[in-house]
N, C-alpha and C positions, 0 to 999 in steps of 0.2 A: 410523475409517478412511474415506477417501473412496470412495464406491461407484464413481464413474466414474474409472478409472485411466488413461484415454486422453488426458487434457487436459494433463498435465504433461510438460515437457521435461526438467526437472531439479528436484531437491529441495535446499533450503538446509540446511546442517548446523547447525541451531539448534533447541534443545529446544522441545517444545510445552509441557512442564511436566506436572504431575499433575492439573490441574483442566481442566474443559471450557471453557477460555478460549483466547485467541489465535485467534479466528475472523477474518474478513476485515479489518475495521477494526482489530482488535487487532494483526494482523500489520503493518499499515501504521504504526500508532503505535509498535509495538515496534521496527521497523527505524529509524524516525526517532529514537526515544529512545536506542537502542543507539548510533547514529552520534554523537549529541550527547554521550552519556556517554563514548564513546571519545575524543572531542575535548576532554573536560573542559569542555564548554560547559553546565554543569549548570543555570545560570540560564535557559537557553533551553528546558529540558524542561518543558513545560506542556500539559495537555489540559483540555478543558471538557466537562461533561456537558450534557444537554438543558436543564437549568435554568440553564446558564451558570456553574455552580460550577467554580472553577479547581482543578485538581490539579497543583500545581507541585512539582517535585522540589527538595528543599532539603537532601538528605543527603550532598552531595559525592560522594566516591569509595567510599562504603559499598555494596559490591556486593550483599550479602544484603538490605540495606534497599531497594536499588534494585529487586531482584526482587519484593519484597513490594509496593512502590509500583506496579510494572507490573500486578500482579494486581489491585490496587484500581482502577487506571485501566481495565483490561479489563472489570471487573465494573460500572463506572459509565458508561463512554463507549462509543459505537458509531458506526455509519455515519451516523445522523441527526445526532448532535452533532458528529462530525468534519466533516461537510459544512458545517455552520454556521461552524466554526472556520477553514476554509480559504478562500482567495480565488481567483477564476477566473484561469486563464491566458488572456490576451487572444487569442493566436494559437497554434495547434498547432505552428507552425514554431519557436516559442520554448520548447518543452518541454525539461525538464532532468531528470536523475536525481533521484528524490525527489518529483517531482510525482505527483499521485494522480488516478486515474479513480474517480469516486464518485457513487453514487446513494444518497442517504440515505434511510432508511426502516426498516420493520419487516416483512419483512426488506428490507434494502438490500444494497449490495455496494460494496466498495472494492478497488482494485488499485493497486499502486505501480509507477512507472516505475523500473526497476532500472538501466538503462543507455541511453545514446543514442550513436549513431555517425553520422559524416558521411564520405562518400567524396569523392574529388577533384572530382567534378562538383557537389558541394553537396547530394546526395541524403541525406536523413536517415532513420534507422530507430531504433526503440526496442524495448526488451524489458520485459515485464510479469511481475510476481509477484503471487501471492494466497495466502490461506489460505481456509478455507471452513467451513461448519457440517456436522457437529460440528467442533470444533477439530481441526486437523491441521497437518502440516508445511507451512511456507511453500514454495511451488513456483513455478518459472518456467513460464508457460503457453505452449502451442504456438499458432501462428497458424493457425486453422482455414480461412482463406481462401487462404493461399499456402504450401503445403507446402515448396516449395524455399527460401523465405525464412525459414521458421519456425526458431527462436522469435521472430524479429524481425518487427516491424510497420512498414510504410512510413508516413512522414509525407507525406500527399498532400492533395488538395483534397476528399476525401470528408468528409461530415458525421458519419459514424458510424465507430466502432471496434468491430469484431465480434470478440469473444473466444470461447473455446469454450463458455461458459455464459451470458454476458451481452452485451448490446449497449449501448454508451455513445455519447452524442452528444459531439461535440468540445467543446461548452460545459461538459461535466462534468469537464473536466480542471482540477484545482485545484493550488494551491501553498501552501506554508507562509508 
């Protein structure tokens, strides 16, 4: 259980499983893999560990096998390896759902951009989700800087994105 219960706006209805897996980078990889699995894009499901060993899903629509595959990925890959696998987003104004805020390390942290919205004036906002240590439910985080906008974050000219527990530089936004 997460000690600080004040940072989440909502919790995604996705099981954590029975092991202490699905921490921050695991949640990002899980959401990516689940999306690709649901789209039957099995050949696109691949993650790499720190030694650059590939973990590619080859089991097609086998759901129980897919769940076992994810456990293996969660045990072998993390924020440090995921950061190496992703490529930088050149401009924050170009962010898309599925992009990742990431600080690779031991510990590092990763958050996923869940949604992006644009108003008639062209102003863009985005929503972030994370998991944490120990493993816990994936949750949408609040915006600690702007209560009235929360859980949305503005795309602006600031060089930092301040989340409830981590500060990211805009250069730490990555894409698949």
